[in-house]
Biopython code that builds the backbone (N, CA, C, O; Angstrom):
import numpy as np
from Bio.PDB.StructureBuilder import StructureBuilder

atoms = [
    (1, "MET", "N", (122.574, 64.905, 103.706)),
    (1, "MET", "CA", (122.882, 64.526, 102.359)),
    (1, "MET", "C", (124.356, 64.162, 102.316)),
    (1, "MET", "O", (125.197, 64.851, 102.894)),
    (2, "VAL", "N", (124.657, 63.079, 101.630)),
    (2, "VAL", "CA", (126.047, 62.657, 101.467)),
    (2, "VAL", "C", (126.404, 62.850, 99.997)),
    (2, "VAL", "O", (125.818, 62.232, 99.109)),
    (3, "PHE", "N", (127.371, 63.714, 99.769)),
    (3, "PHE", "CA", (127.776, 64.043, 98.410)),
    (3, "PHE", "C", (129.041, 63.306, 98.015)),
    (3, "PHE", "O", (129.870, 62.966, 98.859)),
    (4, "ARG", "N", (129.174, 63.066, 96.730)),
    (4, "ARG", "CA", (130.457, 62.581, 96.236)),
    (4, "ARG", "C", (131.477, 63.670, 96.569)),
    (4, "ARG", "O", (131.217, 64.848, 96.327)),
    (5, "PRO", "N", (132.625, 63.297, 97.117)),
    (5, "PRO", "CA", (133.591, 64.321, 97.551)),
    (5, "PRO", "C", (133.957, 65.328, 96.458)),
    (5, "PRO", "O", (134.179, 66.503, 96.752)),
    (6, "ASP", "N", (134.022, 64.887, 95.225)),
    (6, "ASP", "CA", (134.391, 65.803, 94.140)),
    (6, "ASP", "C", (133.240, 66.726, 93.731)),
    (6, "ASP", "O", (133.424, 67.582, 92.866)),
    (7, "GLU", "N", (132.068, 66.572, 94.329)),
    (7, "GLU", "CA", (130.904, 67.392, 93.995)),
    (7, "GLU", "C", (130.489, 68.348, 95.114)),
    (7, "GLU", "O", (129.492, 69.058, 94.983)),
    (8, "VAL", "N", (131.241, 68.369, 96.202)),
    (8, "VAL", "CA", (130.896, 69.241, 97.329)),
    (8, "VAL", "C", (130.861, 70.702, 96.888)),
    (8, "VAL", "O", (129.912, 71.418, 97.208)),
    (9, "ASP", "N", (131.868, 71.149, 96.169)),
    (9, "ASP", "CA", (131.887, 72.544, 95.728)),
    (9, "ASP", "C", (130.722, 72.861, 94.806)),
    (9, "ASP", "O", (130.195, 73.974, 94.830)),
    (10, "SER", "N", (130.317, 71.894, 93.995)),
    (10, "SER", "CA", (129.152, 72.104, 93.129)),
    (10, "SER", "C", (127.901, 72.316, 93.966)),
    (10, "SER", "O", (127.099, 73.203, 93.671)),
    (11, "PHE", "N", (127.728, 71.508, 95.008)),
    (11, "PHE", "CA", (126.565, 71.686, 95.862)),
    (11, "PHE", "C", (126.614, 73.025, 96.584)),
    (11, "PHE", "O", (125.598, 73.715, 96.676)),
    (12, "LEU", "N", (127.770, 73.399, 97.093)),
    (12, "LEU", "CA", (127.879, 74.674, 97.798)),
    (12, "LEU", "C", (127.499, 75.838, 96.878)),
    (12, "LEU", "O", (126.862, 76.795, 97.318)),
    (13, "ALA", "N", (127.884, 75.757, 95.624)),
    (13, "ALA", "CA", (127.515, 76.801, 94.659)),
    (13, "ALA", "C", (126.005, 76.819, 94.432)),
    (13, "ALA", "O", (125.402, 77.889, 94.356)),
    (14, "ILE", "N", (125.400, 75.653, 94.326)),
    (14, "ILE", "CA", (123.935, 75.584, 94.163)),
    (14, "ILE", "C", (123.255, 76.194, 95.379)),
    (14, "ILE", "O", (122.353, 77.020, 95.241)),
    (15, "PHE", "N", (123.683, 75.791, 96.559)),
    (15, "PHE", "CA", (123.052, 76.292, 97.785)),
    (15, "PHE", "C", (123.178, 77.807, 97.884)),
    (15, "PHE", "O", (122.206, 78.490, 98.207)),
    (16, "GLU", "N", (124.354, 78.332, 97.610)),
    (16, "GLU", "CA", (124.555, 79.785, 97.670)),
    (16, "GLU", "C", (123.628, 80.514, 96.707)),
    (16, "GLU", "O", (123.156, 81.614, 96.997)),
    (17, "SER", "N", (123.372, 79.893, 95.559)),
    (17, "SER", "CA", (122.534, 80.554, 94.552)),
    (17, "SER", "C", (121.047, 80.532, 94.890)),
    (17, "SER", "O", (120.284, 81.321, 94.332)),
    (18, "VAL", "N", (120.617, 79.647, 95.790)),
    (18, "VAL", "CA", (119.180, 79.533, 96.095)),
    (18, "VAL", "C", (118.807, 79.834, 97.534)),
    (18, "VAL", "O", (117.621, 79.965, 97.836)),
    (19, "LYS", "N", (119.767, 79.947, 98.425)),
    (19, "LYS", "CA", (119.417, 80.074, 99.850)),
    (19, "LYS", "C", (118.548, 81.293, 100.134)),
    (19, "LYS", "O", (117.623, 81.207, 100.941)),
    (20, "ASP", "N", (118.822, 82.423, 99.493)),
    (20, "ASP", "CA", (118.011, 83.612, 99.730)),
    (20, "ASP", "C", (116.612, 83.459, 99.126)),
    (20, "ASP", "O", (115.639, 83.987, 99.664)),
    (21, "LYS", "N", (116.518, 82.741, 98.015)),
    (21, "LYS", "CA", (115.211, 82.493, 97.407)),
    (21, "LYS", "C", (114.368, 81.588, 98.302)),
    (21, "LYS", "O", (113.169, 81.805, 98.472)),
    (22, "ILE", "N", (115.012, 80.575, 98.867)),
    (22, "ILE", "CA", (114.295, 79.680, 99.789)),
    (22, "ILE", "C", (113.850, 80.463, 101.020)),
    (22, "ILE", "O", (112.697, 80.376, 101.441)),
    (23, "ALA", "N", (114.785, 81.233, 101.593)),
    (23, "ALA", "CA", (114.473, 82.006, 102.792)),
    (23, "ALA", "C", (113.366, 83.029, 102.526)),
    (23, "ALA", "O", (112.636, 83.406, 103.442)),
    (24, "GLY", "N", (113.244, 83.472, 101.285)),
    (24, "GLY", "CA", (112.216, 84.430, 100.937)),
    (24, "GLY", "C", (110.887, 83.816, 100.534)),
    (24, "GLY", "O", (109.920, 84.524, 100.255)),
    (25, "PHE", "N", (110.851, 82.496, 100.506)),
    (25, "PHE", "CA", (109.623, 81.807, 100.132)),
    (25, "PHE", "C", (108.578, 82.028, 101.215)),
    (25, "PHE", "O", (108.905, 82.063, 102.402)),
    (26, "GLU", "N", (107.334, 82.177, 100.813)),
    (26, "GLU", "CA", (106.252, 82.426, 101.765)),
    (26, "GLU", "C", (106.249, 81.387, 102.887)),
    (26, "GLU", "O", (106.179, 80.183, 102.641)),
    (27, "GLY", "N", (106.326, 81.876, 104.109)),
    (27, "GLY", "CA", (106.264, 80.990, 105.266)),
    (27, "GLY", "C", (107.601, 80.471, 105.747)),
    (27, "GLY", "O", (107.658, 79.797, 106.776)),
    (28, "CYS", "N", (108.692, 80.765, 105.028)),
    (28, "CYS", "CA", (110.007, 80.308, 105.472)),
    (28, "CYS", "C", (110.586, 81.340, 106.433)),
    (28, "CYS", "O", (110.671, 82.527, 106.116)),
    (29, "ASP", "N", (110.974, 80.874, 107.595)),
    (29, "ASP", "CA", (111.536, 81.748, 108.617)),
    (29, "ASP", "C", (113.051, 81.628, 108.707)),
    (29, "ASP", "O", (113.648, 82.112, 109.668)),
    (30, "GLY", "N", (113.677, 80.997, 107.733)),
    (30, "GLY", "CA", (115.132, 80.894, 107.688)),
    (30, "GLY", "C", (115.586, 79.550, 107.164)),
    (30, "GLY", "O", (114.874, 78.550, 107.257)),
    (31, "VAL", "N", (116.778, 79.547, 106.616)),
    (31, "VAL", "CA", (117.383, 78.320, 106.107)),
    (31, "VAL", "C", (118.872, 78.350, 106.421)),
    (31, "VAL", "O", (119.528, 79.384, 106.295)),
    (32, "GLU", "N", (119.393, 77.201, 106.829)),
    (32, "GLU", "CA", (120.803, 77.090, 107.197)),
    (32, "GLU", "C", (121.402, 75.861, 106.518)),
    (32, "GLU", "O", (120.696, 74.913, 106.175)),
    (33, "LEU", "N", (122.709, 75.902, 106.335)),
    (33, "LEU", "CA", (123.442, 74.745, 105.851)),
    (33, "LEU", "C", (124.371, 74.305, 106.965)),
    (33, "LEU", "O", (125.177, 75.088, 107.469)),
    (34, "LEU", "N", (124.250, 73.043, 107.342)),
    (34, "LEU", "CA", (125.087, 72.460, 108.384)),
    (34, "LEU", "C", (125.983, 71.405, 107.752)),
    (34, "LEU", "O", (125.565, 70.681, 106.848)),
    (35, "ARG", "N", (127.232, 71.324, 108.242)),
    (35, "ARG", "CA", (128.196, 70.375, 107.682)),
    (35, "ARG", "C", (128.748, 69.513, 108.818)),
    (35, "ARG", "O", (129.074, 70.020, 109.890)),
    (36, "ASP", "N", (128.846, 68.237, 108.578)),
    (36, "ASP", "CA", (129.409, 67.314, 109.553)),
    (36, "ASP", "C", (130.852, 67.715, 109.861)),
    (36, "ASP", "O", (131.625, 68.001, 108.947)),
    (37, "LYS", "N", (131.213, 67.737, 111.134)),
    (37, "LYS", "CA", (132.556, 68.152, 111.542)),
    (37, "LYS", "C", (133.644, 67.185, 111.089)),
    (37, "LYS", "O", (134.799, 67.580, 110.925)),
    (38, "HIS", "N", (133.281, 65.922, 110.887)),
    (38, "HIS", "CA", (134.294, 64.909, 110.578)),
    (38, "HIS", "C", (134.219, 64.397, 109.147)),
    (38, "HIS", "O", (135.154, 63.750, 108.676)),
    (39, "ASN", "N", (133.133, 64.672, 108.457)),
    (39, "ASN", "CA", (132.955, 64.225, 107.069)),
    (39, "ASN", "C", (132.470, 65.419, 106.252)),
    (39, "ASN", "O", (131.280, 65.734, 106.244)),
    (40, "SER", "N", (133.389, 66.072, 105.575)),
    (40, "SER", "CA", (133.070, 67.335, 104.909)),
    (40, "SER", "C", (132.121, 67.180, 103.725)),
    (40, "SER", "O", (131.643, 68.174, 103.177)),
    (41, "ASN", "N", (131.847, 65.945, 103.330)),
    (41, "ASN", "CA", (130.895, 65.733, 102.232)),
    (41, "ASN", "C", (129.493, 65.378, 102.739)),
    (41, "ASN", "O", (128.623, 65.012, 101.950)),
    (42, "VAL", "N", (129.276, 65.485, 104.044)),
    (42, "VAL", "CA", (127.970, 65.229, 104.645)),
    (42, "VAL", "C", (127.395, 66.565, 105.107)),
    (42, "VAL", "O", (127.996, 67.272, 105.915)),
    (43, "MET", "N", (126.215, 66.895, 104.576)),
    (43, "MET", "CA", (125.595, 68.183, 104.889)),
    (43, "MET", "C", (124.102, 68.030, 105.132)),
    (43, "MET", "O", (123.461, 67.073, 104.698)),
    (44, "PHE", "N", (123.587, 69.007, 105.838)),
    (44, "PHE", "CA", (122.163, 69.074, 106.150)),
    (44, "PHE", "C", (121.681, 70.482, 105.832)),
    (44, "PHE", "O", (122.343, 71.457, 106.185)),
    (45, "THR", "N", (120.555, 70.595, 105.181)),
    (45, "THR", "CA", (119.901, 71.889, 105.113)),
    (45, "THR", "C", (118.825, 71.869, 106.186)),
    (45, "THR", "O", (118.112, 70.880, 106.355)),
    (46, "TYR", "N", (118.721, 72.963, 106.896)),
    (46, "TYR", "CA", (117.762, 73.086, 107.982)),
    (46, "TYR", "C", (116.955, 74.338, 107.725)),
    (46, "TYR", "O", (117.488, 75.448, 107.747)),
    (47, "SER", "N", (115.677, 74.161, 107.483)),
    (47, "SER", "CA", (114.821, 75.308, 107.207)),
    (47, "SER", "C", (113.683, 75.341, 108.220)),
    (47, "SER", "O", (113.220, 74.310, 108.709)),
    (48, "TYR", "N", (113.252, 76.558, 108.514)),
    (48, "TYR", "CA", (112.196, 76.792, 109.490)),
    (48, "TYR", "C", (110.958, 77.272, 108.739)),
    (48, "TYR", "O", (111.030, 78.222, 107.959)),
    (49, "TRP", "N", (109.834, 76.622, 108.972)),
    (49, "TRP", "CA", (108.581, 76.967, 108.276)),
    (49, "TRP", "C", (107.498, 77.258, 109.290)),
    (49, "TRP", "O", (107.421, 76.621, 110.340)),
    (50, "ASP", "N", (106.656, 78.233, 108.962)),
    (50, "ASP", "CA", (105.589, 78.598, 109.897)),
    (50, "ASP", "C", (104.409, 77.639, 109.847)),
    (50, "ASP", "O", (103.569, 77.635, 110.746)),
    (51, "SER", "N", (104.345, 76.815, 108.781)),
    (51, "SER", "CA", (103.274, 75.823, 108.704)),
    (51, "SER", "C", (103.638, 74.726, 107.711)),
    (51, "SER", "O", (104.436, 74.934, 106.797)),
    (52, "GLU", "N", (103.055, 73.585, 107.903)),
    (52, "GLU", "CA", (103.223, 72.464, 106.975)),
    (52, "GLU", "C", (102.697, 72.841, 105.587)),
    (52, "GLU", "O", (103.235, 72.413, 104.566)),
    (53, "LYS", "N", (101.654, 73.638, 105.573)),
    (53, "LYS", "CA", (101.056, 74.074, 104.309)),
    (53, "LYS", "C", (102.073, 74.857, 103.470)),
    (53, "LYS", "O", (102.208, 74.610, 102.272)),
    (54, "ASN", "N", (102.782, 75.791, 104.089)),
    (54, "ASN", "CA", (103.775, 76.559, 103.350)),
    (54, "ASN", "C", (104.977, 75.707, 102.952)),
    (54, "ASN", "O", (105.547, 75.899, 101.878)),
    (55, "LEU", "N", (105.360, 74.776, 103.807)),
    (55, "LEU", "CA", (106.434, 73.854, 103.430)),
    (55, "LEU", "C", (106.018, 73.043, 102.213)),
    (55, "LEU", "O", (106.813, 72.858, 101.292)),
    (56, "ASP", "N", (104.802, 72.564, 102.198)),
    (56, "ASP", "CA", (104.321, 71.799, 101.046)),
    (56, "ASP", "C", (104.282, 72.646, 99.775)),
    (56, "ASP", "O", (104.587, 72.148, 98.692)),
    (57, "LYS", "N", (103.909, 73.919, 99.897)),
    (57, "LYS", "CA", (103.934, 74.809, 98.730)),
    (57, "LYS", "C", (105.353, 74.887, 98.168)),
    (57, "LYS", "O", (105.551, 74.855, 96.953)),
    (58, "TYR", "N", (106.327, 74.989, 99.051)),
    (58, "TYR", "CA", (107.724, 75.012, 98.608)),
    (58, "TYR", "C", (108.108, 73.680, 97.964)),
    (58, "TYR", "O", (108.727, 73.657, 96.901)),
    (59, "ARG", "N", (107.743, 72.584, 98.602)),
    (59, "ARG", "CA", (108.103, 71.259, 98.082)),
    (59, "ARG", "C", (107.575, 71.019, 96.668)),
    (59, "ARG", "O", (108.173, 70.268, 95.897)),
    (60, "TYR", "N", (106.455, 71.659, 96.332)),
    (60, "TYR", "CA", (105.857, 71.482, 95.006)),
    (60, "TYR", "C", (106.118, 72.673, 94.083)),
    (60, "TYR", "O", (105.463, 72.825, 93.052)),
    (61, "SER", "N", (107.072, 73.506, 94.462)),
    (61, "SER", "CA", (107.376, 74.694, 93.671)),
    (61, "SER", "C", (108.414, 74.392, 92.586)),
    (61, "SER", "O", (109.132, 73.393, 92.639)),
    (62, "GLU", "N", (108.464, 75.279, 91.617)),
    (62, "GLU", "CA", (109.476, 75.192, 90.562)),
    (62, "GLU", "C", (110.870, 75.374, 91.149)),
    (62, "GLU", "O", (111.822, 74.735, 90.701)),
    (63, "LEU", "N", (110.993, 76.240, 92.147)),
    (63, "LEU", "CA", (112.287, 76.453, 92.807)),
    (63, "LEU", "C", (112.811, 75.152, 93.391)),
    (63, "LEU", "O", (113.970, 74.797, 93.176)),
    (64, "PHE", "N", (111.968, 74.439, 94.129)),
    (64, "PHE", "CA", (112.403, 73.174, 94.713)),
    (64, "PHE", "C", (112.732, 72.156, 93.624)),
    (64, "PHE", "O", (113.773, 71.502, 93.686)),
    (65, "ALA", "N", (111.865, 72.016, 92.637)),
    (65, "ALA", "CA", (112.080, 71.025, 91.574)),
    (65, "ALA", "C", (113.397, 71.273, 90.852)),
    (65, "ALA", "O", (114.150, 70.334, 90.596)),
    (66, "ASP", "N", (113.678, 72.519, 90.526)),
    (66, "ASP", "CA", (114.913, 72.848, 89.821)),
    (66, "ASP", "C", (116.136, 72.599, 90.701)),
    (66, "ASP", "O", (117.132, 72.036, 90.244)),
    (67, "THR", "N", (116.058, 73.019, 91.957)),
    (67, "THR", "CA", (117.179, 72.828, 92.888)),
    (67, "THR", "C", (117.428, 71.341, 93.135)),
    (67, "THR", "O", (118.575, 70.893, 93.145)),
    (68, "TRP", "N", (116.357, 70.583, 93.333)),
    (68, "TRP", "CA", (116.490, 69.156, 93.608)),
    (68, "TRP", "C", (117.062, 68.414, 92.399)),
    (68, "TRP", "O", (117.890, 67.516, 92.554)),
    (69, "GLN", "N", (116.628, 68.784, 91.216)),
    (69, "GLN", "CA", (117.133, 68.135, 90.006)),
    (69, "GLN", "C", (118.654, 68.306, 89.902)),
    (69, "GLN", "O", (119.361, 67.360, 89.553)),
    (70, "LYS", "N", (119.146, 69.482, 90.196)),
    (70, "LYS", "CA", (120.587, 69.739, 90.139)),
    (70, "LYS", "C", (121.329, 69.045, 91.268)),
    (70, "LYS", "O", (122.423, 68.516, 91.070)),
    (71, "THR", "N", (120.731, 69.047, 92.453)),
    (71, "THR", "CA", (121.400, 68.534, 93.648)),
    (71, "THR", "C", (121.476, 67.016, 93.670)),
    (71, "THR", "O", (122.517, 66.463, 94.026)),
    (72, "LYS", "N", (120.409, 66.330, 93.301)),
    (72, "LYS", "CA", (120.385, 64.872, 93.452)),
    (72, "LYS", "C", (121.429, 64.166, 92.586)),
    (72, "LYS", "O", (121.805, 63.030, 92.874)),
    (73, "LYS", "N", (121.892, 64.822, 91.544)),
    (73, "LYS", "CA", (122.937, 64.244, 90.692)),
    (73, "LYS", "C", (124.284, 64.169, 91.394)),
    (73, "LYS", "O", (125.185, 63.465, 90.938)),
    (74, "LEU", "N", (124.425, 64.882, 92.488)),
    (74, "LEU", "CA", (125.702, 65.005, 93.187)),
    (74, "LEU", "C", (125.860, 64.036, 94.354)),
    (74, "LEU", "O", (126.933, 63.958, 94.952)),
    (75, "PHE", "N", (124.801, 63.296, 94.682)),
    (75, "PHE", "CA", (124.803, 62.437, 95.866)),
    (75, "PHE", "C", (125.676, 61.203, 95.718)),
    (75, "PHE", "O", (125.791, 60.615, 94.642)),
    (76, "LEU", "N", (126.281, 60.835, 96.824)),
    (76, "LEU", "CA", (126.962, 59.554, 96.946)),
    (76, "LEU", "C", (125.972, 58.509, 97.457)),
    (76, "LEU", "O", (126.049, 57.335, 97.095)),
    (77, "GLN", "N", (125.040, 58.954, 98.306)),
    (77, "GLN", "CA", (124.012, 58.078, 98.878)),
    (77, "GLN", "C", (122.654, 58.760, 98.737)),
    (77, "GLN", "O", (122.568, 59.978, 98.586)),
    (78, "LYS", "N", (121.614, 57.963, 98.789)),
    (78, "LYS", "CA", (120.257, 58.509, 98.740)),
    (78, "LYS", "C", (120.040, 59.464, 99.913)),
    (78, "LYS", "O", (120.404, 59.160, 101.050)),
    (79, "ALA", "N", (119.456, 60.597, 99.629)),
    (79, "ALA", "CA", (119.212, 61.596, 100.668)),
    (79, "ALA", "C", (118.023, 61.197, 101.533)),
    (79, "ALA", "O", (117.141, 60.454, 101.105)),
    (80, "GLU", "N", (118.023, 61.705, 102.748)),
    (80, "GLU", "CA", (116.917, 61.515, 103.674)),
    (80, "GLU", "C", (116.393, 62.876, 104.076)),
    (80, "GLU", "O", (117.138, 63.856, 104.072)),
    (81, "ALA", "N", (115.125, 62.948, 104.422)),
    (81, "ALA", "CA", (114.526, 64.202, 104.892)),
    (81, "ALA", "C", (113.616, 63.903, 106.074)),
    (81, "ALA", "O", (112.971, 62.856, 106.142)),
    (82, "TRP", "N", (113.583, 64.842, 106.990)),
    (82, "TRP", "CA", (112.717, 64.733, 108.160)),
    (82, "TRP", "C", (112.000, 66.051, 108.372)),
    (82, "TRP", "O", (112.532, 67.114, 108.052)),
    (83, "SER", "N", (110.806, 65.982, 108.906)),
    (83, "SER", "CA", (110.112, 67.164, 109.403)),
    (83, "SER", "C", (110.129, 67.043, 110.919)),
    (83, "SER", "O", (109.692, 66.038, 111.480)),
    (84, "LEU", "N", (110.630, 68.065, 111.563)),
    (84, "LEU", "CA", (110.842, 68.039, 113.011)),
    (84, "LEU", "C", (110.087, 69.171, 113.669)),
    (84, "LEU", "O", (109.716, 70.150, 113.021)),
    (85, "GLU", "N", (109.864, 69.029, 114.963)),
    (85, "GLU", "CA", (109.319, 70.113, 115.748)),
    (85, "GLU", "C", (110.088, 70.192, 117.047)),
    (85, "GLU", "O", (110.601, 69.188, 117.541)),
    (86, "LYS", "N", (110.165, 71.394, 117.600)),
    (86, "LYS", "CA", (110.868, 71.564, 118.876)),
    (86, "LYS", "C", (110.070, 70.929, 119.983)),
    (86, "LYS", "O", (108.842, 71.009, 120.023)),
    (87, "HIS", "N", (110.787, 70.301, 120.871)),
    (87, "HIS", "CA", (110.165, 69.715, 122.053)),
    (87, "HIS", "C", (110.374, 70.691, 123.202)),
    (87, "HIS", "O", (111.504, 71.074, 123.505)),
    (88, "SER", "N", (109.298, 71.083, 123.825)),
    (88, "SER", "CA", (109.405, 72.103, 124.875)),
    (88, "SER", "C", (109.675, 71.541, 126.226)),
    (88, "SER", "O", (109.787, 72.292, 127.196)),
]
sb = StructureBuilder()
sb.init_structure("model")
sb.init_model(0)
sb.init_chain("A")
sb.init_seg("    ")
for serial, (resi, resn, name, xyz) in enumerate(atoms, 1):
    if name == "N":
        sb.init_residue(resn, " ", resi, " ")
    sb.init_atom(name, np.array(xyz, "f"), 0.0, 1.0, " ", f" {name:<3s}", serial, name[0])
structure = sb.get_structure()
């Protein structure tokens, strides 16, 4: 996610307020916030899910809708999302 530089602190406050709720969501095995080393307004949330089904439950939850509504107002660019799996 690329945030407007003046909104980075707003996003960090949002993330801090919801990270434990996300991590406690059924099927979530952890959530992290990663920040680009060279562009402090570029961040990634990385969450681990035990199944696509539980991720979808989160994606359609009130928690996600409320968090996304607050967060998307802060973007400088349209956000991207990927679902990844470890390659063994």
